[in-house]
C-alpha positions in Angstrom: -61.6 -23.8 -50.8 -59.5 -21.2 -50.3 -55.7 -20.6 -49.6 -56.2 -19.6 -46.3 -58.6 -22.8 -45.8 -55.9 -24.9 -47.3 -53.5 -23.8 -44.8 -55.2 -24.3 -42.1 -56.2 -28.0 -43.0 -52.6 -28.6 -43.7 -51.2 -27.1 -39.9 -54.1 -29.2 -38.0 -53.1 -32.8 -39.5 -49.5 -32.1 -37.3 -50.1 -32.0 -33.4 -47.2 -29.5 -33.2 -48.9 -25.8 -33.1 -47.1 -23.5 -36.0 -46.8 -20.5 -34.7 -46.8 -17.2 -36.4 -44.3 -14.9 -37.0 -44.9 -11.5 -34.7 -44.8 -8.7 -37.1 -42.0 -6.9 -35.7 -38.1 -8.0 -36.9 -35.8 -8.9 -34.1 -33.0 -6.5 -32.7 -29.7 -7.5 -33.8 -27.3 -9.3 -31.4 -25.3 -7.5 -29.5 -21.7 -8.6 -30.8 -19.2 -9.7 -27.9 -16.7 -7.6 -27.4 -12.9 -8.2 -28.0 -11.3 -9.9 -25.0 -8.8 -8.1 -23.1 -5.4 -10.2 -23.9 -3.7 -11.7 -20.9 -0.7 -9.4 -20.3 2.9 -11.6 -20.7 5.5 -11.0 -18.7 5.7 -11.0 -15.0 7.9 -8.3 -12.9 11.0 -9.6 -12.4 12.1 -8.0 -9.2 10.1 -8.1 -6.5 9.3 -12.2 -8.2 12.5 -13.1 -6.7 12.4 -11.9 -3.5 9.4 -14.0 -3.9 11.0 -16.6 -4.4 13.4 -16.7 -2.2 10.6 -16.3 0.5 9.3 -20.1 -0.8 12.8 -21.5 -1.4 13.4 -20.5 2.6 10.0 -21.8 3.7 10.6 -25.4 1.9 14.0 -25.6 3.9 13.3 -25.3 6.3 10.9 -27.6 5.8 14.0 -29.5 5.5 15.4 -28.9 8.3 12.6 -29.6 10.4 12.6 -33.3 9.2 16.3 -33.6 9.9 16.2 -32.3 13.3 17.5 -29.1 12.9 14.8 -27.0 14.4 17.3 -24.3 15.3 18.2 -23.6 12.0 14.0 -24.1 10.3 13.5 -21.1 12.9 16.0 -19.2 11.7 14.7 -19.8 7.6 11.4 -18.7 8.5 12.5 -15.4 9.9 14.4 -14.8 6.7 11.1 -15.8 5.1 9.5 -12.9 6.8 12.0 -10.8 5.6 12.3 -11.0 2.2 7.7 -11.6 2.4 8.7 -7.8 3.3 10.4 -6.6 0.7 8.7 -8.4 -1.8 5.6 -6.2 -1.9 7.9 -2.7 -0.5 10.1 -3.2 -3.5 7.3 -3.7 -5.5 5.0 -1.0 -4.6 8.2 1.2 -4.6 8.9 0.5 -8.1 5.4 0.2 -9.5 5.4 -3.1 -10.8 2.2 -4.5 -8.5 0.7 -7.0 -10.3 -2.5 -9.6 -9.9 0.2 -12.7 -10.8 2.3 -11.0 -8.0 -0.5 -11.1 -5.4 -1.0 -15.1 -6.0 2.5 -15.7 -6.3 2.6 -14.4 -2.5 0.4 -16.1 -1.3 0.8 -19.6 -2.4 4.5 -18.8 -0.7 3.7 -17.6 1.9 1.6 -20.4 2.3 4.2 -22.7 2.7 6.8 -20.3 4.3 4.5 -19.2 6.7 2.0 -21.9 7.2 2.9 -25.9 6.2 6.6 -24.5 7.8 5.6 -23.6 11.5 3.0 -26.1 11.1 5.8 -28.7 10.8 7.7 -27.5 13.0 5.6 -27.2 15.7 4.5 -30.6 15.3 7.7 -32.4 15.1 9.0 -30.1 18.1 5.8 -30.6 20.9 3.1 -32.0 19.5 4.3 -35.1 18.3 3.6 -37.1 21.8 -0.5 -35.8 21.4 -0.9 -38.1 18.9 -4.1 -37.4 16.9 -4.7 -33.9 18.9 -1.1 -32.6 17.8 -1.4 -33.6 14.2 -5.0 -31.8 14.6 -3.6 -29.1 15.3 -1.1 -28.5 13.8 -3.4 -29.3 10.3 -6.5 -27.0 11.7 -3.0 -24.1 11.4 -3.1 -24.6 8.3 -5.9 -24.6 7.3 -7.0 -21.3 8.7 -4.1 -19.7 7.6 -5.3 -20.7 3.6 -8.5 -18.9 5.3 -6.9 -15.9 6.0 -5.2 -15.6 3.0 -8.2 -16.4 0.2 -9.9 -13.9 2.2 -6.8 -11.3 2.4 -7.1 -11.8 -0.9 -10.6 -11.0 -1.9 -10.6 -7.9 0.4 -7.4 -6.7 -1.3 -9.1 -4.2 -3.0 -12.0 -2.9 -0.2 -9.8 -3.9 2.7 -8.6 -0.5 4.6 -5.2 -0.4 3.9 -3.8 0.8 7.5 -5.5 -2.4 9.2 -6.0 -6.0 8.6 -8.7 -8.5 9.5 -7.9 -11.2 11.4 -4.0 -11.8 12.7 -2.2 -11.9 9.4 -0.5 -15.3 9.1 3.4 -13.6 9.1 3.1 -12.6 12.3 1.4 -15.8 13.3 4.7 -18.4 11.8 6.7 -15.9 13.5 4.9 -16.3 16.9 5.7 -19.9 16.6 9.6 -19.2 16.1 9.9 -16.9 18.7 8.5 -19.3 21.5 10.5 -22.2 19.8 14.0 -19.9 20.1 12.9 -18.7 23.5 13.2 -22.0 25.0 16.7 -22.5 23.5 17.8 -19.0 24.7 16.6 -20.4 28.3 17.8 -24.0 27.8 14.8 -26.0 28.6 13.9 -26.8 25.1 13.4 -30.5 26.1 11.2 -29.2 28.7 7.5 -31.7 28.9 5.2 -28.1 29.4 6.3 -27.0 26.1 3.4 -29.4 24.8 0.3 -28.1 26.5 1.7 -24.7 26.0 2.2 -25.0 22.3 -1.2 -26.9 22.2 -3.1 -23.8 23.4 -0.9 -21.5 20.9 -1.1 -23.4 18.2 -5.5 -23.8 18.8 -5.4 -19.7 19.5 -3.0 -18.6 16.7 -6.1 -20.4 14.5 -8.5 -18.7 15.9 -7.2 -15.3 15.8 -6.0 -16.3 12.0 -9.5 -16.5 11.0 -10.7 -14.2 13.6 -12.2 -10.8 13.0 -9.8 -8.4 15.1 -8.4 -6.3 13.4 -4.7 -5.7 13.4 -2.8 -2.2 12.6 -1.0 -2.4 9.6 2.7 -1.1 9.1 1.8 1.0 6.8 -0.6 3.2 9.2 3.1 4.1 10.9 3.6 6.5 7.3 7.6 5.7 7.3 7.6 7.9 4.3 5.7 11.1 6.7 8.1 13.5 8.8 8.0 12.3 12.7 9.1 14.1 15.8 12.6 13.6 16.9 12.0 10.9 20.1 10.3 8.6 17.5 13.6 8.1 15.2 15.8 8.0 19.0 13.1 5.1 19.4 13.3 3.3 16.8 17.5 3.3 17.4 17.0 2.2 20.7 14.9 -0.7 19.3 17.0 -1.8 16.7 20.4 -1.7 19.7 18.3 -3.8 22.0 16.7 -6.3 18.9 20.7 -6.6 18.3 21.9 -7.4 21.6 19.1 -9.5 22.9 16.8 -10.9 19.3 15.5 -14.3 20.8 13.5 -11.6 23.5 12.6 -8.8 21.2 11.2 -10.8 19.1 9.1 -12.8 21.4 8.5 -9.5 22.7 6.8 -7.6 19.2 5.0 -10.9 18.3 3.6 -11.6 21.9 2.7 -7.5 21.9 1.2 -7.6 18.2 -0.7 -10.8 18.6 -2.6 -9.4 21.6 -2.7 -6.3 20.6 -6.2 -7.3 18.3 -7.8 -8.7 21.3 -7.3 -5.7 23.6 -8.0 -3.4 20.5 -11.8 -4.7 20.3 -11.8 -4.4 24.0 -11.0 -1.1 24.1 -13.7 -0.6 21.6 -16.4 -1.8 23.0 -15.1 -0.4 26.2 -15.6 3.3 24.6 -18.4 2.9 22.7 -20.2 1.7 25.8 -19.4 4.9 28.0 -20.7 6.9 24.9 -23.7 5.5 25.1 -23.9 5.7 28.6 -23.7 9.7 28.0 -25.4 10.0 25.4 -28.5 8.2 27.9 -27.4 11.2 30.6 -27.7 13.7 28.5 -30.6 13.1 26.6 -31.9 12.1 30.5 -31.0 15.5 31.9 
């Protein structure tokens, strides 16, 4: 018996078939490159503004629990100012980072998601019972979805537009309504329950909608503008100082409705263009 026959007989005794090795040598396995080290440290200046935003949101919740609804509303306004400053400071000082984006989103969730929801629930929605806390909870959930969508679209989205109503604007809309009721002295009016219930559901829907809202960056504050724009800005600042409640309410009502109105204007414009193309083709 030859060597090949004896080797074949030994292999046939086992139940597992042993395949011969291929003649070609295997290629070398690519080694993984060294993982990128995480950058240690954070940018202090924009993070301090974000921390102030977070503190204002937290103390707004505490003020609501203590029945100080006006104080809670003012703290949300201060939180919005600090939220605007942290992004501006980060861009001017070139200290933007992924940590800052995530920290800012968490602060916004507290200051413009949870704080306004708790404020409007205790101020107007408590008599509704289950429908009241469901409306406030839906507002919080839609606000979280809005922030999550913004975080994943921050790289690819247009810098001049927001998709969906920004959560700071939604929180300020609630605050503006609360301030207007106190301004006219009708904070105890029963019809605020119905109005705020509809407003909360509407804001929740607008935050997760595909309506586009204009960003402040589109104004181009660093560019040159006509002289009348400066006069208009001075007039608006003067009116805001004289009647802050009315100006705040009017500003955020217009901004909240600007998304659906811009969508309607775009749809009508496209229809006119299609009709024009059809008439040209028929002629």
